[in-house]
Backbone as ProteinMPNN parsed JSONL, in Angstrom:
{"seq_chain_A": "MAAKTYTLLGPDRRPYQSATPGALGGYRPARIYGRLDCPAALRAIARGQYVRNRVFFADEQTAVAAGYRPCAVCLPAAYAQWKGSGPFGAPQVTSPRNYPGSCSQREPKIPKAANVKSAN", "coords_chain_A": {"N_chain_A": [[16.783, -8.497, 78.105], [17.349, -6.705, 75.174], [15.205, -6.254, 72.376], [15.94, -7.254, 69.026], [16.689, -4.872, 66.548], [16.154, -3.5, 63.275], [17.58, -1.59, 60.677], [15.841, 0.253, 58.429], [14.962, 1.794, 55.283], [12.943, 4.576, 54.79], [10.066, 5.947, 52.956], [10.839, 8.545, 52.581], [13.505, 8.405, 52.255], [14.956, 8.305, 54.575], [16.633, 6.702, 57.248], [15.174, 4.351, 59.547], [14.336, 2.652, 62.61], [13.261, -0.706, 62.958], [11.277, -3.424, 64.182], [10.975, -5.614, 62.637], [12.702, -7.39, 60.056], [13.945, -6.117, 56.882], [12.146, -6.642, 53.831], [13.029, -6.362, 51.286], [16.078, -5.623, 49.561], [18.378, -2.978, 48.765], [20.45, -0.904, 46.618], [22.139, 1.882, 47.227], [23.691, 3.907, 45.578], [22.872, 3.39, 42.871], [20.201, 3.361, 43.132], [18.546, 1.023, 43.151], [16.295, -1.63, 43.843], [15.682, -4.92, 45.164], [15.11, -8.497, 45.53], [16.168, -10.175, 48.54], [17.679, -12.389, 48.047], [18.827, -11.993, 45.571], [20.648, -12.898, 42.713], [22.498, -11.186, 41.375], [23.058, -9.191, 43.274], [24.117, -10.774, 45.323], [26.434, -11.724, 44.066], [27.877, -9.318, 43.798], [28.22, -8.654, 46.489], [29.796, -10.825, 47.289], [32.137, -10.186, 45.947], [33.033, -8.184, 47.483], [31.935, -5.726, 47.191], [29.239, -3.32, 47.292], [28.201, -3.689, 49.938], [28.614, -1.528, 51.787], [26.877, 0.345, 50.798], [24.393, -0.725, 50.985], [20.908, -0.91, 51.475], [17.718, -1.363, 53.128], [14.294, -2.269, 52.698], [10.903, -2.164, 53.849], [8.805, -2.917, 52.192], [7.721, -3.177, 48.715], [6.323, -0.885, 47.885], [7.331, 1.126, 49.538], [10.001, 1.199, 48.689], [9.711, 2.078, 46.03], [8.474, 4.567, 46.494], [10.601, 5.832, 47.682], [12.146, 6.366, 45.54], [13.536, 4.354, 44.227], [14.329, 1.862, 41.753], [13.116, -1.237, 40.276], [15.082, -4.27, 40.3], [16.553, -5.672, 37.424], [17.393, -8.279, 37.275], [16.399, -9.954, 39.412], [13.75, -9.18, 39.651], [12.233, -9.261, 37.111], [9.695, -8.791, 35.843], [8.587, -6.565, 37.197], [10.624, -4.772, 36.64], [10.428, -4.596, 33.82], [7.948, -3.366, 33.617], [8.499, -0.938, 34.933], [10.466, 0.05, 33.223], [9.065, 0.59, 30.9], [7.584, 2.752, 31.638], [7.82, 5.413, 30.898], [8.522, 9.013, 30.742], [8.876, 9.739, 33.485], [9.753, 7.506, 34.698], [11.747, 5.09, 33.524], [13.598, 5.617, 30.456], [11.842, 5.04, 27.402], [12.922, 2.467, 26.04], [13.381, -0.365, 24.173], [15.338, -2.295, 24.218], [18.749, -2.784, 25.242], [20.273, -2.817, 22.96], [19.161, -0.996, 21.301], [20.08, 1.541, 21.753], [21.463, 4.652, 20.619], [24.196, 4.392, 18.405], [24.782, 1.795, 19.005], [25.298, -1.662, 18.041], [23.002, -2.59, 16.618], [22.069, -0.28, 15.493], [23.76, 0.496, 13.556], [24.744, 0.799, 10.116], [24.286, -1.962, 7.934], [27.035, -3.938, 6.851], [28.035, -4.048, 3.542], [29.21, -6.371, 1.346], [32.037, -5.8, -0.77], [32.076, -5.921, -4.265], [34.079, -8.16, -6.072], [36.723, -7.343, -8.264], [35.363, -5.376, -9.846], [34.982, -3.105, -12.355], [34.758, 0.32, -13.092], [32.763, 1.904, -15.561], [34.212, 3.978, -17.754]], "CA_chain_A": [[17.513, -8.431, 76.849], [16.684, -5.824, 74.219], [14.79, -6.881, 71.118], [16.767, -6.88, 67.88], [16.074, -3.911, 65.641], [16.731, -3.449, 61.944], [17.528, -0.266, 60.077], [15.202, 0.252, 57.12], [14.853, 3.102, 54.649], [11.546, 4.967, 54.614], [9.748, 6.574, 51.667], [11.546, 9.828, 52.513], [14.927, 8.011, 52.169], [15.597, 8.425, 55.886], [16.632, 5.429, 57.959], [14.4, 4.23, 60.784], [14.482, 1.364, 63.28], [12.084, -1.564, 62.862], [11.391, -4.711, 64.86], [10.974, -6.661, 61.609], [13.738, -7.163, 59.041], [13.483, -5.664, 55.576], [11.728, -7.665, 52.879], [13.767, -6.111, 50.052], [17.343, -4.927, 49.706], [18.628, -1.985, 47.736], [21.795, -0.371, 46.424], [21.918, 3.322, 47.277], [24.17, 4.731, 44.454], [22.105, 3.182, 41.642], [18.787, 3.384, 43.522], [17.931, -0.217, 42.685], [15.87, -2.529, 44.912], [15.409, -6.282, 44.707], [14.969, -9.545, 46.544], [17.356, -10.363, 49.375], [18.465, -13.481, 47.476], [19.118, -11.644, 44.177], [21.966, -13.389, 42.3], [23.399, -10.077, 41.036], [23.49, -8.565, 44.528], [24.975, -11.718, 46.042], [27.746, -11.718, 43.397], [28.556, -8.068, 44.16], [28.613, -8.778, 47.899], [30.912, -11.784, 47.345], [33.337, -9.483, 45.46], [33.402, -7.167, 48.456], [31.305, -4.465, 46.831], [27.812, -3.237, 47.556], [27.787, -3.786, 51.337], [28.565, -0.205, 52.436], [25.771, 1.118, 50.249], [23.194, -1.567, 51.02], [19.782, -0.415, 52.262], [16.645, -2.349, 53.203], [12.949, -1.71, 52.661], [9.846, -3.001, 54.399], [7.996, -3.448, 51.097], [7.986, -2.597, 47.405], [5.76, 0.463, 47.814], [8.279, 2.033, 50.194], [11.165, 1.328, 47.811], [9.317, 2.925, 44.89], [8.257, 5.92, 47.017], [11.922, 6.394, 47.975], [12.807, 6.672, 44.277], [14.331, 3.221, 43.76], [13.732, 1.103, 40.663], [13.285, -2.68, 40.453], [16.244, -4.948, 39.719], [16.22, -6.413, 36.206], [17.769, -9.68, 37.425], [15.527, -10.727, 40.308], [12.36, -8.721, 39.509], [12.137, -8.88, 35.696], [8.376, -8.266, 35.47], [8.488, -5.206, 37.74], [11.586, -3.973, 35.891], [9.862, -4.34, 32.499], [6.891, -2.373, 33.795], [9.167, 0.333, 35.234], [11.197, 0.48, 32.037], [8.125, 1.111, 29.923], [6.713, 3.731, 32.279], [7.893, 6.716, 30.256], [9.467, 10.057, 31.119], [9.167, 9.844, 34.913], [10.389, 6.252, 35.075], [12.905, 4.892, 32.664], [13.337, 5.949, 29.068], [11.17, 3.956, 26.711], [13.859, 1.795, 25.156], [12.991, -1.764, 24.233], [16.483, -3.169, 24.413], [20.013, -2.037, 25.261], [20.805, -2.764, 21.606], [18.526, 0.086, 20.558], [20.676, 2.83, 22.057], [22.207, 5.196, 19.477], [25.594, 3.992, 18.321], [24.977, 0.376, 19.283], [25.434, -2.494, 16.846], [21.775, -2.693, 15.826], [21.79, 1.011, 14.877], [24.733, 0.754, 12.496], [24.404, 0.331, 8.779], [24.876, -3.277, 7.668], [28.165, -3.908, 5.923], [27.744, -4.674, 2.255], [30.506, -6.809, 0.787], [32.435, -5.168, -2.023], [32.175, -6.873, -5.362], [35.475, -8.378, -6.48], [37.123, -7.033, -9.618], [34.361, -4.61, -10.579], [35.599, -1.902, -12.914], [33.766, 1.318, -13.471], [32.732, 2.202, -16.998], [34.595, 5.37, -18.027]], "C_chain_A": [[16.698, -7.611, 75.848], [16.344, -6.591, 72.941], [15.677, -6.38, 69.986], [15.993, -5.892, 67.016], [16.846, -3.894, 64.333], [16.582, -2.034, 61.409], [16.972, -0.393, 58.661], [15.165, 1.673, 56.583], [13.372, 3.387, 54.416], [11.311, 5.604, 53.263], [10.424, 7.929, 51.48], [13.062, 9.645, 52.434], [15.674, 8.206, 53.485], [15.539, 7.082, 56.592], [15.765, 5.485, 59.22], [14.575, 2.824, 61.331], [13.164, 0.597, 63.218], [12.337, -2.862, 63.614], [11.409, -5.862, 63.864], [12.041, -6.359, 60.567], [13.132, -6.707, 57.727], [13.136, -6.825, 54.674], [12.499, -7.555, 51.565], [15.062, -5.383, 50.378], [17.513, -3.935, 48.583], [20.074, -1.56, 47.699], [21.663, 1.129, 46.235], [22.444, 4.089, 46.057], [23.337, 4.592, 43.174], [20.605, 3.269, 41.88], [18.02, 2.223, 42.898], [17.478, -0.997, 43.909], [15.565, -3.896, 44.328], [15.269, -7.236, 45.87], [16.274, -9.683, 47.325], [18.253, -11.479, 48.834], [18.81, -13.239, 45.999], [20.524, -12.122, 43.792], [22.959, -12.264, 41.989], [23.927, -9.401, 42.297], [24.431, -9.492, 45.292], [26.358, -11.81, 45.409], [28.535, -10.47, 43.778], [29.036, -8.121, 45.605], [29.799, -9.716, 48.035], [32.223, -11.156, 46.868], [33.8, -8.401, 46.425], [32.822, -5.8, 48.146], [29.908, -4.427, 47.433], [27.446, -3.093, 49.03], [27.669, -2.418, 52.001], [27.365, 0.615, 51.994], [24.461, 0.341, 50.217], [22.152, -0.93, 51.934], [18.687, -1.476, 52.224], [15.302, -1.64, 53.28], [11.954, -2.696, 53.247], [9.033, -3.655, 53.291], [8.312, -2.701, 49.803], [7.466, -1.168, 47.29], [6.703, 1.486, 48.438], [9.498, 2.261, 49.316], [10.865, 2.254, 46.642], [9.127, 4.37, 45.345], [9.586, 6.616, 47.327], [12.712, 6.684, 46.702], [13.689, 5.567, 43.74], [13.578, 2.491, 42.655], [13.943, -0.392, 40.896], [14.531, -3.211, 39.754], [15.797, -5.754, 38.5], [16.499, -7.903, 36.353], [16.742, -10.455, 38.243], [14.057, -10.318, 40.245], [12.097, -8.313, 38.061], [10.782, -8.306, 35.29], [8.205, -6.824, 35.955], [9.444, -4.268, 36.998], [11.028, -3.617, 34.509], [8.759, -3.295, 32.583], [7.492, -0.999, 34.072], [9.818, 0.898, 33.977], [10.268, 1.094, 30.996], [7.251, 2.222, 30.452], [6.831, 5.141, 31.724], [8.796, 7.715, 30.935], [9.779, 10.149, 32.611], [9.732, 8.558, 35.467], [11.661, 6.139, 34.27], [12.584, 5.374, 31.258], [12.682, 4.757, 28.371], [12.086, 3.391, 25.637], [13.556, 0.313, 25.285], [14.148, -2.696, 24.525], [17.748, -2.327, 24.494], [20.613, -1.912, 23.869], [20.204, -1.622, 20.801], [19.069, 1.468, 20.901], [21.439, 3.334, 20.846], [23.675, 4.778, 19.537], [25.826, 2.532, 18.635], [24.961, -0.405, 17.984], [24.174, -2.52, 15.995], [21.433, -1.388, 15.117], [22.728, 1.297, 13.699], [24.23, 0.203, 11.166], [25.022, -1.054, 8.576], [26.011, -3.14, 6.665], [27.783, -4.668, 4.661], [29.084, -5.088, 1.666], [30.784, -6.134, -0.549], [32.552, -6.258, -3.089], [33.633, -6.975, -5.82], [35.651, -8.035, -7.953], [36.051, -6.324, -10.444], [35.032, -3.33, -11.04], [34.491, -0.943, -13.315], [33.874, 1.592, -14.967], [33.041, 3.673, -17.194], [34.615, 5.605, -19.477]], "O_chain_A": [[15.493, -7.815, 75.705], [17.097, -7.455, 72.494], [16.112, -5.229, 69.987], [14.795, -6.056, 66.784], [18.03, -4.227, 64.286], [15.579, -1.365, 61.659], [17.557, -1.06, 57.808], [15.318, 2.636, 57.334], [12.64, 2.539, 53.907], [12.255, 5.787, 52.495], [10.565, 8.406, 50.354], [13.814, 10.615, 52.535], [16.903, 8.263, 53.494], [14.517, 6.397, 56.546], [15.643, 6.526, 59.865], [14.926, 1.907, 60.59], [12.09, 1.171, 63.4], [13.469, -3.343, 63.679], [11.817, -6.971, 64.209], [12.264, -5.197, 60.228], [11.939, -6.892, 57.49], [13.765, -7.881, 54.746], [12.612, -8.529, 50.82], [15.136, -4.625, 51.345], [16.852, -4.046, 47.55], [20.835, -1.821, 48.631], [21.145, 1.596, 45.221], [21.683, 4.892, 45.516], [23.122, 5.579, 42.471], [19.823, 3.254, 40.929], [17.005, 2.402, 42.224], [18.189, -1.032, 44.913], [15.232, -4.021, 43.149], [15.305, -6.84, 47.035], [17.347, -9.347, 46.826], [19.448, -11.512, 49.127], [19.058, -14.193, 45.261], [21.492, -11.786, 44.474], [24.142, -12.384, 42.309], [25.111, -9.074, 42.379], [25.434, -9.04, 45.845], [27.353, -11.957, 46.118], [29.732, -10.555, 44.053], [30.144, -7.678, 45.906], [30.715, -9.443, 48.81], [33.298, -11.541, 47.327], [34.837, -7.773, 46.21], [33.19, -4.815, 48.785], [29.455, -5.409, 48.021], [26.459, -2.428, 49.344], [26.698, -2.176, 52.719], [26.891, 1.479, 52.731], [23.53, 0.712, 49.503], [22.473, -0.469, 53.029], [18.721, -2.381, 51.39], [15.186, -0.556, 53.852], [12.136, -3.91, 53.153], [8.615, -4.806, 53.42], [9.066, -1.728, 49.795], [8.107, -0.328, 46.659], [6.854, 2.592, 47.918], [9.982, 3.388, 49.205], [11.676, 3.116, 46.303], [9.567, 5.296, 44.664], [9.685, 7.84, 47.244], [13.83, 7.194, 46.774], [14.521, 5.821, 42.87], [12.348, 2.498, 42.62], [14.851, -0.779, 41.632], [14.974, -2.665, 38.744], [14.776, -6.441, 38.547], [15.911, -8.713, 35.636], [16.267, -11.504, 37.806], [13.2, -11.048, 40.742], [11.774, -7.155, 37.797], [10.737, -7.403, 34.455], [7.733, -5.966, 35.209], [9.114, -3.107, 36.756], [11.138, -2.471, 34.072], [8.651, -2.434, 31.71], [7.042, -0.002, 33.507], [9.723, 2.096, 33.708], [10.657, 2.023, 30.289], [6.279, 2.609, 29.803], [6.006, 5.993, 32.055], [9.736, 7.331, 31.63], [10.865, 10.603, 32.97], [10.157, 8.53, 36.622], [12.538, 6.999, 34.338], [11.413, 5.522, 30.908], [12.944, 3.606, 28.717], [12.026, 3.792, 24.475], [13.482, -0.209, 26.398], [13.936, -3.794, 25.038], [17.819, -1.263, 23.879], [21.389, -0.99, 23.618], [20.698, -1.313, 19.717], [18.567, 2.469, 20.388], [22.012, 2.531, 20.109], [24.303, 4.811, 20.596], [26.96, 2.062, 18.543], [24.64, 0.148, 16.932], [24.264, -2.476, 14.768], [20.587, -1.385, 14.223], [22.503, 2.237, 12.937], [23.415, -0.717, 11.108], [26.152, -1.295, 8.999], [25.949, -2.324, 5.746], [27.273, -5.787, 4.719], [29.984, -4.263, 1.507], [29.876, -5.924, -1.354], [33.055, -7.354, -2.841], [34.324, -5.963, -5.934], [34.82, -8.397, -8.787], [35.858, -6.646, -11.616], [35.577, -2.57, -10.239], [33.436, -1.345, -13.806], [34.955, 1.517, -15.551], [32.23, 4.53, -16.842], [34.914, 6.715, -19.918]]}, "name": "protein", "num_of_chains": 1, "seq": "MAAKTYTLLGPDRRPYQSATPGALGGYRPARIYGRLDCPAALRAIARGQYVRNRVFFADEQTAVAAGYRPCAVCLPAAYAQWKGSGPFGAPQVTSPRNYPGSCSQREPKIPKAANVKSAN"}
C-alpha cells in the first residue's frame, strides 16, 4: 500500500508532494496563511468558499517566503508585526479607521445654535 502524500506549496509557490501534512493553511487569492483551525477560514469553508483556493505550507517561513501574510484572526501577533513592517510588507496603518475617508478622518459635526441671528 502506498504511503499517503500531501500537496504543499513551496517558497517558490510551486506545489510539491510531502509525506507529512501541512502545518498551516492558506488562501491563494488573498495570499493569507493561518492555522488549520482558524475560525475565519472554517467559516468560509462552511459557506462553500475558500476550498478551491486552499493551499498548505510546511511552516511559517515557507509561507512568508512564498509571499503570504499572516491571518489577523488566528495569528494576531504575527499579523501586527507584518502590518507594521513598512513598504515591503503592509502599509503602516494603525487601524482600519485611519484610512482616508473613514469615520475617524471626518470633521466632527458641530450642532447649529438654535435661533441665532446674524448682526447686520
